[in-house]
DOVO-363467 format. One record per residue (C-alpha): residue in three letters; y, z, x. Coordinates in pm, whole numbers, plus 50000, padded with zeros to 5 digits. Last residue first. Layout:
<kemis>
['ALA'; [Y; Z; X]],
...
</kemis>
This chain:
<kemis>
['UNK'; [79025; 18855; 11708]],
['UNK'; [79243; 19159; 11654]],
['UNK'; [79413; 19053; 11330]],
['UNK'; [79276; 19341; 11124]],
['UNK'; [79058; 19566; 11341]],
['UNK'; [79167; 19892; 11181]],
['UNK'; [79521; 19808; 11278]],
['UNK'; [79615; 20067; 11539]],
['UNK'; [79265; 20148; 11663]],
['UNK'; [79163; 19782; 11667]],
['UNK'; [79479; 19683; 11855]],
['UNK'; [79419; 19954; 12116]],
['UNK'; [79064; 19831; 12167]],
['UNK'; [79196; 19477; 12204]],
['UNK'; [79450; 19596; 12463]],
['UNK'; [79179; 19776; 12662]],
['UNK'; [78954; 19469; 12654]],
['UNK'; [79240; 19245; 12762]],
['UNK'; [79316; 19477; 13056]],
['UNK'; [78952; 19503; 13160]],
['UNK'; [78913; 19123; 13145]],
['UNK'; [79230; 19081; 13352]],
['UNK'; [79071; 19302; 13612]],
['UNK'; [79103; 19662; 13716]],
['UNK'; [78992; 19742; 14070]],
['UNK'; [79222; 20030; 14161]],
['UNK'; [79197; 20160; 13806]],
['UNK'; [79501; 20247; 13601]],
['UNK'; [79391; 20442; 13296]],
['UNK'; [79575; 20301; 12996]],
['UNK'; [79898; 20474; 12897]],
['UNK'; [80048; 20159; 12744]],
['UNK'; [80333; 20170; 12996]],
['UNK'; [80091; 20262; 13276]],
['UNK'; [79881; 19954; 13204]],
['UNK'; [80196; 19744; 13191]],
['UNK'; [80317; 19887; 13525]],
['UNK'; [79978; 19822; 13686]],
['UNK'; [79975; 19462; 13563]],
['UNK'; [80332; 19415; 13694]],
['UNK'; [80227; 19538; 14039]],
['UNK'; [79933; 19297; 14031]],
['UNK'; [80162; 19015; 13926]],
['UNK'; [80402; 19084; 14213]],
['UNK'; [80116; 19089; 14467]],
['UNK'; [79985; 18757; 14334]],
['UNK'; [80336; 18610; 14353]],
['UNK'; [80385; 18728; 14710]],
['UNK'; [80040; 18601; 14810]],
['UNK'; [80107; 18250; 14682]],
['UNK'; [79766; 18096; 14747]],
['UNK'; [79639; 17999; 14401]],
['UNK'; [79407; 17706; 14465]],
['UNK'; [79258; 17725; 14114]],
['UNK'; [79603; 17682; 13959]],
['UNK'; [79867; 17944; 13884]],
['UNK'; [80129; 17849; 14142]],
['UNK'; [80013; 17488; 14124]],
['UNK'; [80115; 17466; 13757]],
['UNK'; [80465; 17581; 13857]],
['UNK'; [80497; 17290; 14100]],
['UNK'; [80531; 17373; 14466]],
['UNK'; [80804; 17427; 14726]],
['UNK'; [81111; 17420; 14501]],
['UNK'; [80920; 17645; 14258]],
['UNK'; [80838; 17922; 14505]],
['UNK'; [81172; 18105; 14509]],
['UNK'; [81190; 18088; 14130]],
['UNK'; [80835; 18223; 14102]],
['UNK'; [80910; 18514; 14333]],
['UNK'; [81218; 18602; 14127]],
['UNK'; [81023; 18580; 13800]],
['UNK'; [80751; 18814; 13928]],
['UNK'; [81016; 19057; 14057]],
['UNK'; [81197; 19044; 13723]],
['UNK'; [80878; 19136; 13539]],
['UNK'; [80826; 19428; 13779]],
['UNK'; [81176; 19559; 13706]],
['UNK'; [81115; 19526; 13333]],
['UNK'; [80793; 19728; 13372]],
['UNK'; [80973; 20003; 13563]],
['UNK'; [81245; 20011; 13298]],
['UNK'; [80984; 20040; 13025]],
['UNK'; [80805; 20319; 13212]],
['UNK'; [81130; 20510; 13259]],
['UNK'; [81198; 20490; 12885]],
</kemis>
């Protein structure tokens, strides 16, 4: 339960940072190739760590989105026998 609450808190932080940034830039610019919103990047990294902890994946200092997706796909395959994990 504590992990879920931590994750929800991190989600709210990401949303708060986005709301504060939207009057300045468009939402698509926040996630575009010229991503420069340090606060939003920091919030997303904290959220990524919380999600990894929630799913009991090893949290690595240098984990990437590819690592996260790979770990989630592996979890899906274990839970479903590979059905629907494409």
